[in-house]
N, C-alpha and C positions, 0 to 999 in steps of 0.2 A: 498276636504273640509274635516275638522277633525272636528268629534262629540265633543261637550264638556261635560265635566264629568257630569254637572246637568242633561243635555239631556239623556246620557247614563243611569243614576241612574233612571230618570222617566220612561225610556222604560223598564229597569230592572223590576221597582216596578210594570208598569201596566201589565206586561207579569207574573210576578210572583202572583200578586192577581187574575189574570184572572183564573189562574190554580188552585190556593190554596184556595179561597174562594169557589168556585163550590164543589171542592172535600170535604171540611169542612161540607158543606150543606147536600151533599150527605150522609155522614158517619153519620151525626146528624138524617138525615131522617132514615136511617138503623136501627139505636139505638133506636129511639123513635117511628116512624112510623106514625106521627099523620098527619092530612091533611095540617095543616101549615107548617110543614116542607118539605111536598112534595111541597107545593107552593115555600118555600125558596129555595130548591134545584133546583125547574125548573127556577125560577126566576134569580138566581146568575148564573147558568149554560149558560143560554141565553145572561146575560149581559157579563158573562166573555168570552164567545166566541165571541160575536160582538167586544169587546174591544181588544181581542188577534187577531182576523183577521185584522182588521183595524190598527191596530199597525204594525202586520208583513207586512201588502200590503203596507203603508205608507214607511215603511223602506227598504223594497225592491224596491220600486219605487225611492225613493231617492239614495239608492245605485247605482242603474242603471243610472240616470240622474243627478250623481255629476255635471257634465259638463253642466253650465248655457247654453251654446250656443245651446243646443238641443231646446231651446225655442224660437221662433220667436214671437215676441210680436206684431207684426204687422197682423198676422194669424186673418182670419176673426174669429176663434172661441174665440180669446183671446183679440181682440179689445173691447172697451167699446160701448156698443149697446145705441141706443138713449134714450129707456126708463130707463136705469139705474141711470141716474143722478138725476131724480126726486124721483125714488124708494128709493136711497140711502139717500135722504133729509127725506122723510117721514120715513125711519127707523133711522133717525138720528145715522147714522154711524159712523160719526166722533167722537162722544161722547163715542163709546165703543169700536171702532176698535183696540185702543191701548191695550185692556185687552184682546183681543180674540188671 
C-alpha cells in the first residue's frame, strides 16, 4: 500500500509543527519569562507531544499491518455490538462520518 503525497505531506507537517511550535514557545518563555509564556510553552509542549506520539504510533501500526488480511472482521472485538446501532442514530453518525 503506497502512501499518497497528500498524506505524506500531512504527516510531515504534523510532526514538524509538533516539534517546532513547542520549541518556539519555550524559547519565547526563556526570552520573556512571564507566566503567560510559561503557560504557552507548557500547553504547546503537551499538545505537540500528543500529536507527535499519536502520529508516530499510527504510522508504525499502519506500516506493520499493511496487509489487510490481518484483520478478521468476524472477530468478536470487531463485530458491531447490539447497542451501537441506536447509539450511532443518536449521534447522527451518517451525517458527519464522511468528514471524519
